[in-house]
C-alpha positions in Angstrom: 99.0 17.3 34.2 100.4 15.3 31.3 103.9 14.6 30.2 105.7 15.8 27.3 105.2 12.7 25.4 101.6 12.4 25.8 101.2 16.4 24.9 103.6 15.8 21.5 101.1 12.9 20.5 98.0 14.7 21.3 99.0 17.9 19.2 100.4 15.7 16.1 97.1 13.4 16.0 94.6 14.3 13.3 92.3 15.6 16.1 94.8 18.5 16.5 92.1 20.3 14.3 89.8 20.7 17.6 92.7 21.7 19.8 92.6 24.8 22.0 95.8 25.9 23.3 95.6 28.5 26.1 99.0 29.9 26.9 98.6 31.5 30.3 102.2 33.1 30.5 102.7 37.0 30.8 102.1 38.5 27.2 105.9 39.7 27.0 106.9 36.0 27.4 104.3 34.7 24.9 105.8 37.3 22.4 109.2 35.8 22.8 108.1 32.3 21.7 104.6 30.7 21.5 103.1 27.5 20.3 101.5 27.6 16.9 97.8 28.2 16.9 97.9 28.9 20.7 96.6 32.3 22.2 97.6 34.2 25.0 95.5 34.2 28.2 97.7 36.3 30.4 96.3 35.5 33.9 98.3 38.4 35.4 95.6 40.7 33.7 93.0 39.1 36.1 92.3 40.1 39.7 93.3 37.1 41.7 90.6 37.5 44.3 88.0 37.4 41.6 89.7 34.9 39.4 87.2 32.3 39.4 84.3 34.5 38.8 86.1 36.1 35.9 86.8 32.8 34.2 83.1 31.9 34.7 82.2 35.3 33.1 84.2 34.5 30.1 82.9 30.9 29.7 79.4 32.4 29.8 80.0 35.0 27.0 82.9 33.6 24.9 82.2 35.4 21.7 82.9 38.8 23.6 86.4 37.4 24.3 86.9 36.4 20.6 86.7 32.7 21.7 84.1 31.8 19.4 85.3 28.0 19.5 84.1 27.5 23.0 80.7 26.2 22.1 82.2 23.0 20.9 82.2 20.7 23.8 84.4 18.2 22.2 87.6 20.5 22.0 90.7 19.1 23.5 91.8 22.0 25.6 95.3 22.5 27.1 96.4 25.0 29.4 100.1 25.7 29.1 102.5 27.2 31.3 106.6 27.1 31.6 107.1 25.8 35.2 104.4 24.9 38.0 104.4 28.3 39.9 100.7 28.8 38.7 99.8 25.4 39.5 96.9 26.2 41.9 95.4 28.7 39.2 95.7 26.1 36.5 93.7 23.7 38.5 91.2 26.4 39.3 91.0 27.1 35.3 90.7 23.2 34.6 87.9 22.9 37.0 85.8 26.0 35.6 86.1 24.6 32.2 85.2 21.1 33.2 82.2 22.5 35.1 81.2 24.2 31.9 80.8 21.0 30.1 84.2 20.4 28.5 85.1 16.8 28.6 88.9 17.1 27.7 90.9 19.6 29.8 94.5 18.9 30.4 97.3 21.0 32.0 100.7 21.1 30.5 103.7 23.0 32.2 106.6 21.8 30.3 106.5 24.4 27.6 110.1 25.5 27.9 111.7 22.1 27.5 109.0 21.3 24.5 110.3 24.5 22.9 114.1 23.2 23.1 112.9 19.9 21.6 110.6 21.0 19.0 111.4 24.6 17.9 109.8 24.0 14.6 106.3 23.9 16.1 106.8 27.5 17.6 106.6 31.1 16.4 109.5 33.0 18.0 111.5 36.5 17.5 113.4 34.9 14.8 110.3 34.7 12.5 111.3 31.3 11.1 108.5 29.2 9.6 106.8 26.7 11.7 106.0 23.2 10.6 102.3 21.9 11.1 101.7 19.4 13.8 100.2 16.8 11.4 103.4 16.5 9.7 104.9 14.6 12.4 104.3 11.0 13.3 103.0 9.5 16.8 105.6 8.3 19.0 104.4 4.6 20.0 107.5 3.4 22.0 109.5 6.3 23.5 112.8 7.0 21.3 112.1 4.0 19.2 108.9 3.5 17.3 107.0 5.9 15.4 103.6 5.7 13.4 102.4 8.2 10.6 101.2 9.0 7.2 102.7 10.4 4.1 103.4 13.8 5.5 105.8 12.5 8.1 107.2 10.3 5.3 108.2 13.4 3.3 109.3 15.4 6.4 113.1 15.6 6.2 113.2 17.4 9.8 111.3 14.7 11.4 113.6 12.1 9.9 116.9 14.1 10.7 115.9 15.4 14.1 114.4 12.1 15.3 117.4 10.1 14.0 115.3 7.6 12.1 117.1 4.7 10.6 114.6 2.3 9.2 111.2 3.3 7.3 108.9 0.6 6.7 106.5 1.9 3.9 103.4 -0.4 3.9 101.4 1.5 1.0 101.6 0.3 -2.6 100.7 3.9 -4.0 103.3 5.8 -1.9 106.9 6.2 -3.1 110.1 5.9 -0.8 110.4 9.6 -1.0 114.1 10.2 0.0 115.5 6.8 -1.5 117.3 8.5 -4.2 118.7 11.5 -2.3 122.3 11.2 -1.4 122.0 13.6 1.8 119.4 10.7 3.1 121.5 7.7 2.2 121.6 6.5 5.9 117.7 5.5 5.8 117.0 2.0 5.2 113.5 1.6 3.3 111.4 -1.7 3.7 108.6 -1.3 1.2 105.6 -3.6 1.3 103.4 -2.7 -1.7 100.1 -3.4 0.2 96.6 -2.0 -0.8 94.2 -0.8 2.0 91.6 -3.5 1.2 89.9 -6.1 3.2 91.1 -8.8 0.9 94.6 -7.7 1.2 96.9 -10.3 2.8 98.8 -8.3 5.4 99.2 -11.5 7.7 101.8 -12.8 5.1 104.3 -9.8 6.1 103.5 -9.4 10.0 105.9 -11.9 11.0 108.6 -10.5 8.8 108.1 -6.8 9.9 108.0 -7.8 13.6 111.4 -9.5 13.1 113.0 -6.7 11.5 111.5 -4.2 13.9 112.9 -6.4 16.9 116.3 -6.5 15.3 116.4 -2.5 15.0 115.3 -2.4 18.7 118.3 -4.6 19.6 120.6 -2.3 17.9 119.0 0.7 19.1 118.0 2.1 15.7 115.0 4.0 15.4 111.9 3.0 13.2 109.3 4.7 11.4 106.3 2.7 10.1 103.8 4.6 7.7 101.3 4.2 4.7 99.0 6.9 3.3 97.3 8.1 6.3 99.0 5.9 9.0 95.7 4.6 10.1 95.2 0.9 8.7 98.1 -0.7 7.0 100.9 0.8 9.0 98.7 0.7 12.3 98.5 -2.9 11.6 101.9 -3.4 11.6 102.3 -1.7 14.8 99.5 -3.6 16.2 101.1 -6.9 15.6 104.3 -5.6 16.9 102.6 -4.6 20.2 100.8 -8.0 20.5 103.9 -10.0 20.0 106.4 -8.1 22.0 104.1 -7.5 24.9 102.1 -10.9 24.7 99.0 -8.7 24.4 95.5 -9.6 22.6 94.5 -7.8 19.7 92.0 -5.9 21.9 94.9 -4.8 24.5 97.1 -3.5 21.7 94.2 -1.5 20.0 93.3 0.0 23.3 96.8 1.0 23.8 97.4 2.4 20.4 94.1 4.1 19.9 94.9 6.2 23.0 97.9 7.3 21.4 96.8 8.0 17.8 93.4 7.7 15.9 93.7 4.5 14.0 91.0 2.7 11.6 92.4 -0.6 10.6 90.1 -2.2 8.1 87.9 -5.3 8.9 89.9 -7.6 6.9 93.2 -6.6 8.7 91.3 -6.9 12.2 90.3 -10.3 11.4 93.9 -11.4 10.4 95.3 -10.0 13.4 92.8 -11.9 15.7 93.6 -14.9 13.8 97.4 -14.4 14.5 96.3 -13.7 18.2 94.8 -17.3 18.5 97.9 -19.0 17.0 
């Protein structure tokens, strides 16, 4: 089973395009509120004594169950529920899918609390509009440090709900979206006009960004770092912060961050980060 934070980071990552969210709750509960793009797999409709064999039958003929994505073995599959009453069945389903060749199969049972924290990810009886997962950033340090792209930088709900105070914009081509809006005057922008090129000297700003982020941490002020995609320039800033604050090597920081978010710092930035490590 995975935590609420890990589940959040999985669904907002770019690989959310290959998510398969299987909600096992009763259909009436599913209709009350359901996570965007999830589908209902009401386990109460199956005969408990033949449950495993029925699941295996579905996996052998997925198209007959309108599950035409099941041929993609690289899917990130989540079985989701509200509470742990069906824990044994969830483990059985996980085992069936794993044996069928799916490499990433997880269980998430905190759907109720996730709904309370992120209602904008759900469809419910109020028929409100939901917000796409990828419009939200990855949460790197719980309740403090976030990493994302331009969609998150322009997402007022994220900035308000997550109580962001400092925004580090590392992209030359991206404007400070809310800087001139009075209702967002509490935001403090730090704009570093960098290009995502190997020749760009990102090393010259890393110590300064580390110092500013550290001061925000001391004041318990939340920080969001972004560029265009949240993959290279802003990721490099986060990598250096992790290296210095945790006394990690570049590789340790990269391994940690890449588990949370898909990142692709360019070769020039990687070289500069490794040079900072040696110093």
